[in-house]
Every structure is written in structure tokens, then in C-alpha cells.
N, C-alpha and C positions, 0 to 999 in steps of 0.2 A: 084114602083120598079125601073123604069128608073131614077127617081130623086135620089134614094138611091145609085144606081151604079155611077151616075155622081158625087154625093157628095164624094163617096169613092175614085174615081179617082183623084178628086181635092185634097183631103187630102193626097193621096199617092204622088202626084206631089209636094205638099208643104213639105212633109217629105223628098223627094229626094233633094229639093232645100236646105233644112237645112243641110242634110248630105254633099252635095257638098260644101256648104259654110264652114262647119266645116273642111272638108278635105283640102280645099284651105288654110284656116287659119293655120292648122297644118303643111302643106307643107311650108308655108312662115316662120313659127316659126322654123322649122327644118333647113331651108336654112340659116336663120339668125344665128341660134346656130352654124351650121357648120362653117360659115364665122368667127364667133367670136372665136370659138375654134381653127380654123386654124390660125387666126391672132395671138392669144395668143401663140399657139405652135411655130409659126415662131419666135415670139419675144423671147420666152423662149429658143429656140434653138440658137438664136443669142447671148443671154446673157450667155449661157453655154460656148460658145467659148471664152469668155473674162475671164481673170484671176479674181479670186474672189476679191472683194472689190476694183477693179480698176475703176477709173473714165475715161471717154472718153477724150483722148487727143492724137491726132495723131502726129507722128513725120514728119517733112518736111525734106526729105532726100536731099543730095547735088546733086544727079543726078539720072537719070532714072535707071541706072544699079543697084545702091544701093537700090532703091525702089523695083526693081524686085527681088533682093536677099532676102529682108526682108518683111514679111507680116506686115500689119498694126497692131500696138500694142497699147493698152491703158495702161497707167501707173498710179500707185497709187499716191496719193497726197504727200506721204512721201518719194518719190524717187527723186534722182538727175537726171535731164533730160537735154540733149542738142542734137542738130541735126547736129553739125559740130565740127571740131577740135577747141579746145580752146588753144590758144598759150600763152606762157609766156617766156619772154626773158631770164629769169634766168634758164630755163630748156631746155635741148637738149638731147633727147633720141638718142641712137646710132643704126646704121644699120637698121635691120628689126624689131626692138622692137616696140611693140604697148603698150600703157599705158594710165593711167588716175589717177587723184587725185580727190576725192569726199569729200566735206565738209558735214558731216551728219547733223549738226545743221542747216546750212544754206540751205540744200538741193540743193547744187550748184556743178557744175563741175568746179573745179579750173583750171584743165589742162587736155587735152586729145590729144592723137595722134593716129589716125586710130583705134579708139576703136570699130568700127563696122565691121572691117575687120575680116574675118574668119581665125583662126589660130588653132594650136594644143595646148591643155592645159596641157598635161602630168598629173602629180599627183594632180594638182589643182582640177582635177575631183573629188577628194575625199571629197571636200566640199559638193557636192550633195549626195555622198554616205552616209556621216554622217547625213545629213538632213533626208534622208529616214530611216536610222537606228533609229534615235530618234523618228520620227513620227510613225513608224510602228513596230519597234522592242521592245523586252523586255530586258531591261538592266540587269535584274537578271538571264536571261536564260544562262545556261551553254551549250556551243557549243563544240561538239567533232570534232576536226580537221580531215578531210579525204583527200584522194588523190587528189580530185578535187581542194581543196584549195591550193595545193602545185604544181599544174601544172603552172609553171611560166617561163617567158622568162629569158634567161641567163642575169645575172647582175642585176636582179630586187632587189630592196630594200625590205628586209623581217625582220620580228621579230624573225624568227628562229623556228617556231613551227614545230612539227613532227606529223605524223599520230597517232591518238589516244590521243593526248593532249586534255585536257578539259579546256576551257577558258571562263570566263564569258563575256557576250556581252559588259559590261562596260569596261572590260580590252581590248577587241578587239578594241573598240573605241579609246582607248589611243594609242594602237599600230598603228591604222589607221592615227590619226591626229598628234601625236607627232613625230613618227618615219617614217610615210608614208609607213607602211608595206603592201606590195601587198598581202601577205598571209592573213593578217587581213581583207583586202578589199574583197577578194574572199570568206572568211568564212562568213563575214557579209552579202554579197549579196546572197549567197546560203541559209543562214538561214532565212533572211527576205523575200526574193522573192520566195523561194522554189527551185530556180536555178538561176544561174547568168543571163541566158537569160531572165527569167521572171523579174528579178530585173532591167535589162536594160530597159525593157518596162516601168517599174515604173519610171525610171529616165527620160525617154523622155516625159512621161505624166506630170511629175513634172516640167520639163523645159517649157512645154506649159502652165502649170498653172500659173507660175510666170512671164510669158512673155518673156522668153529667147528663142525667135523664130528663132534665127540664130545659134542655137546649135543643135548638134545631137551626142549622145553617144552610144558606142558599147560595153563598158565594165565598170566595177566599179572602176578600179584602175588608168586608164589613160594610159594604154598600147597603144602604137602608132597604129593607124589604119586610113586609108585615110578618112573613114566615121565618125571618132571621132573628132569633131571640136567644136569650140566655138568662142566667141569674148570677148574682155575686158569688154564690157558693160554687156554681159550675165554673166560673172564671178561675176561682181558687184551685179547683181540680185540674184545669188545663195548665195553669201556671205551675202547679206542683209537679206535673208531668214534665213540663219544659225545663224546669230547674235540674232535672236529672242529667241534662246534656251540657257538657262543657262549652260547646260551640254557642249554644243559646246564651248561657250566663256570661260568656266573654263578650259577645256582641252587645248585649243589653246594657253594658256599662259604658259604652263608647259615647262620648258627647259630640265629637266632630270626626268625620271620616272622609278621606280622599278616595272615592271609588274609581277604579281603573277598569277600562274596557276597550274594545276595538270597535271603532265606528264603521258605518256602512262603506266608507271609502278605504277601509283597511288601515286606518291610522289609529295610534294610541290616543285615547281620549280620557278625560277626567271630569268628575263632577264632585263638588264639595258638598257634603251632607251634614246638616246640623241635626242633632237629636230633637225629637218632638217632646221629650221629657224635659220640662223647664226647671226641674231640680238639677239635672245634669248640666244644663247650659248656664246655670247661675242666675236665671231670671227670678227664681224664687229660692229662698233659703229654707232648709229644714230646721227643726228645733235644735237647740244646742245639744251636742253629744249624740246626734243621730246622723248616721251615714246612709245616704240613699245609694244603693248599688245599681238600680235600674229596673226597667220593666217595660210596660207598653201603654201607650196612650190611645185615645180614640175620640173623635168628635164628629157628630152630624147634628143637623137641626133636631131630628127626632130623638136621638140618643143623648143629646147634651154633651157635656165634657166628661170624659171618663179616664181613669188612671188605675193601673195595677202595678205595684212596685214591691221589690224586696228591699229591706233596710236592716241595719244593725244598730243596736244600742251601744252604750259606752263600754259594755263588757263583751262586745262582739257577738251577742246573741241575735239570731235572725228572726225577722218578722215579715209577714206579707200583709199589705194593706190595699184595699180596693174601694174605690168610690165610682159609682156609675150615676149618670143623670144630673150632674151639676149644671146650674143655669149659666155658668160662665167659667172661663179659665181662672179668674180671680177667686171665685167661690170654691172651685175645685181644689186649688192649692191651699187656700185658707183652711178648708175643712180637712184636707189630707194632713196638714201640719198639726191640726188638732188631734187627729188619730195618732200621729207619730209622737206626740208629746207624752203618750201613755207608756211608751216602751222603756222608759228609764225610771218608771215609778217603782 
């Protein structure tokens, strides 16, 4: 009997040792799994913060103040990148103007002046409004204009819609990009975002996604606000994104358009829109052998006269040129032509 009890105790101790060993192994496996998952999670969280499809390439800024203003950004391999001003003796921008010329084929910055300085963009903002409308809107949707769309600052550029008018989203896009209509911008923002405030959140998320980290928008039209700002380089990033969409590139080239909609009385109505791009309307001529394809303008008292355009040289090679903060339309187009004169060199 004693031998049987002793044997039973020894068997119980053996089983306990096995259980303890199994428990320790399980604990070690769990710890290793947690470490792996945590590591992967951290890596995934890090990757989410980077713009999609961007490779790691940090900018070396000119000074610590500039580094403090901008977060580290990684750029896609098909973008033009520089960390400093690029001078050219043939070009001299005036006053407070900031600007740049980008060679898309060469992925090179041909010229730049203070292109990382924060400035006000005015209606050049509508490039991003258009991008979000194309990505998340329905171009066949019919939008009924309401009072919110017509709450505009005095002197705002408008298409002339009234409460109750019904306009297809595709026509609103033309009012937005050809004539820079603020009523079109607000109607698009309200429809795509559910409200302009929600649409603005989408805008700032899109800015982060494309790497435009020195920009912050507060409205869809470019109405002046101290917290609504950008840089020349960030405008380039927005325009680069917009040029991926045929609808955008087709609309930006139109000089005159007959916008059709249904008015509040149920009747077909028309409004004739002239482009705000004065190269397209022939008020200003580009240099010889330069073709201006189109882009986006902007003007407010605080932002000055602004222009972002795509052009081609005599060989069909594409360039993007941007000037923000010109003192007048004449200064803007004079200096823009100076930039464009470089593309056939």
C-alpha cells in the first residue's frame, strides 16, 4: 500500500512538472507573439503616416527654423524635389512673389524662389476641391442649390446660381475650374462632404496623404483666413495629383463654356463662363513656342494674384509653373512669361 501511494505521488509530481513546462512554453510563445504583433503594429502605424506609394527620401532644409516648420516628408519617385532656392539669371520675381518652374519629364526644379514659405493661396485652393470632387463625388448627380451655397463674401466670383437651381456635378466642376465660382465650390463641398466643414476635414486629410505638410485649409473656395495657407511646393503637389485625372485636365484647358442647368422654375438655363486664366482668353500671350494648357488662378487682397499652370515647350515636353503673391495681374503674367521663357532653353 505504501509503495502504491509513493508511486502515485511520484506520478503526480511528474504530471505537475509537465504542466509547468507546458505553461512556461505557452507563456514564452505568447510573449514572443505579443512582441512580434507590437513590432508589426508599430511598423504599420509608421507606414500609415507616409503618403501612399512614397519612397523614403528626406529633405535637408536650409535652416533649423524651416525644419521646425515642416515635418519630415517622403516623396514619390516621380516628383520634382529640391531643398533650396534654384536661381536663374534670366528670371527675377518681384516683391513678395514666391514661385517655381518644374520640368515634369526631367523631374527637376528648373527655378524656385522661397517655395517652402507659407503664403495664402486664394482660389488656387480649388485644385484640391476638384480632386476630392472627382475622387469621391458622382459627376452625374444633380445638386439643388441652397442658401448655404450662396452665403458668400462681398465681391466673390460666382457662376450666378440661385436657390432651387438644379445643376449636375459635372457642370459645377466647370463652374469651379473655368470661372472659379465660389458658389460652385460651396455646392460641391456640401454635396461631397455632407457639409463644408466635413469637406474641409477631407481636404486636410488629402493634404497629409500627398505630403503637402506645410498647408492647412479652412474652406473649399480659397476665401481668406489666417489659418488657410499653403506653399508653392504644396500647390505643386496638389496640381500633380489633379493632373492624374482626365476630367481635371480636360476642364482646365477650356477658355469659354456654356454652362447648362435647370433653374428653380424648372426651365433650362444657361450661363456663359469665361476662364479666369488670361493666357487662355488671349489677354496675355505666352512666349513664342510655348503652349499654355491651363491650370488655376486665384486672387484676394491678402494673397495677391496667383497662378498655377501646365505648359508645353516646342518639343511637347510638359512643365508646371507657379507664382503666388504678385502685386497685380500685369505683374503676375509678366513674371509668369519670364518663367515660361526658360522652357525652350
